[in-house]
C-alpha positions in Angstrom: 109.4 90.7 78.2 106.9 88.4 76.5 104.6 87.9 79.6 102.3 90.7 80.5 104.3 93.1 82.7 101.8 93.0 85.4 101.9 89.1 85.7 105.5 89.3 86.6 104.8 91.3 89.7 103.3 90.4 93.2 100.5 92.5 94.6 103.0 94.6 96.7 105.3 95.0 93.8 102.4 96.2 91.7 101.4 98.8 94.5 104.9 100.0 94.7 105.3 100.4 91.0 102.0 102.4 90.9 103.5 104.8 93.4 106.7 105.1 91.4 104.8 105.8 88.3 102.5 108.3 90.0 105.5 110.2 91.5 107.8 109.8 88.6 110.7 109.2 90.9 110.7 108.4 94.5 112.7 107.2 97.6 111.6 104.4 99.6 110.1 106.8 102.1 108.2 108.6 99.4 106.7 105.3 98.1 105.9 104.1 101.7 103.7 107.2 102.2 101.6 106.2 99.2 101.1 102.7 100.0 97.7 101.9 101.7 98.9 100.0 104.9 102.2 101.9 105.3 104.4 98.8 105.5 107.8 99.0 107.2 110.4 101.2 105.6 112.8 98.3 105.2 110.1 96.2 103.4 109.7 98.9 100.9 113.4 99.2 100.4 113.9 95.5 100.0 111.0 95.3 97.5 112.4 98.2 95.5 115.8 96.3 95.3 113.8 93.2 94.0 112.1 95.4 91.4 115.5 96.7 90.3 116.8 93.2 90.0 113.8 92.3 87.7 114.4 95.4 85.6 111.4 97.5 86.5 113.1 100.3 88.3 116.6 101.8 88.4 118.0 104.1 91.0 120.4 107.0 91.4 122.0 108.0 94.7 121.3 111.3 96.4 123.3 111.5 99.5 122.2 108.6 101.7 119.1 108.2 99.7 118.3 106.0 96.8 116.0 107.7 94.3 114.1 105.1 92.1 112.4 105.8 88.7 110.7 103.2 86.4 112.5 101.8 83.5 109.4 100.8 81.5 107.5 103.7 80.0 104.0 104.2 81.6 102.2 103.7 78.2 103.9 100.3 77.6 102.9 99.1 81.2 99.4 100.3 80.5 99.2 98.5 77.3 100.4 95.3 78.9 97.9 95.5 81.7 95.0 96.3 79.2 96.1 93.4 77.1 95.9 91.1 80.1 92.6 92.4 81.1 91.2 92.0 77.6 92.4 88.4 77.3 91.2 87.4 80.7 87.7 89.1 81.0 86.8 90.1 77.4 88.1 87.3 75.2 90.3 89.8 73.5 87.2 91.9 72.5 88.0 95.6 72.6 84.3 96.5 71.9 83.1 94.4 74.7 85.5 96.1 77.2 84.6 99.6 76.0 80.9 98.8 76.2 81.2 97.5 79.8 83.2 100.7 80.7 80.5 102.8 79.2 77.7 100.8 80.7 79.2 100.9 84.3 79.5 104.6 84.4 77.6 105.8 87.4 77.1 109.2 85.9 76.3 110.2 82.3 79.3 111.2 80.3 79.9 114.9 79.7 79.6 116.4 76.2 83.3 116.8 76.2 84.0 113.3 77.2 81.6 112.0 74.4 83.3 114.3 71.9 86.7 112.8 72.9 85.5 109.4 72.4 83.8 110.1 69.0 87.1 111.8 67.8 89.1 108.7 68.9 86.5 106.5 67.0 86.8 108.6 64.0 90.6 108.6 64.0 90.5 104.7 64.3 88.2 104.4 61.3 90.6 106.6 59.3 93.7 104.6 60.4 92.0 101.2 59.5 
């Protein structure tokens, strides 16, 4: 898929994918419980069918229920969303995005969080 994955989905489809990723695998009823406005069960089931046709989820049958799981690894979906975010709001500048995240933190980062960020920076320097 050449387009960012997130741009191929409607708002409701993204909400459902978020629920499926969070749960790992889920029935339509499980997904429905995680959605903010608890849409009709049939709406969730139909949308899961659409997501399956688009290739985002697959299902297996357990008795009368279909259990859905994502077909796209979470890390690939995250990268796609971040790429879209970087292009749209930060002119593809990773440093601008990181500085914005650090600046908007309502609380100071903990020593452990700062150490983790420092370690990632050090690793990035070694890799480049």
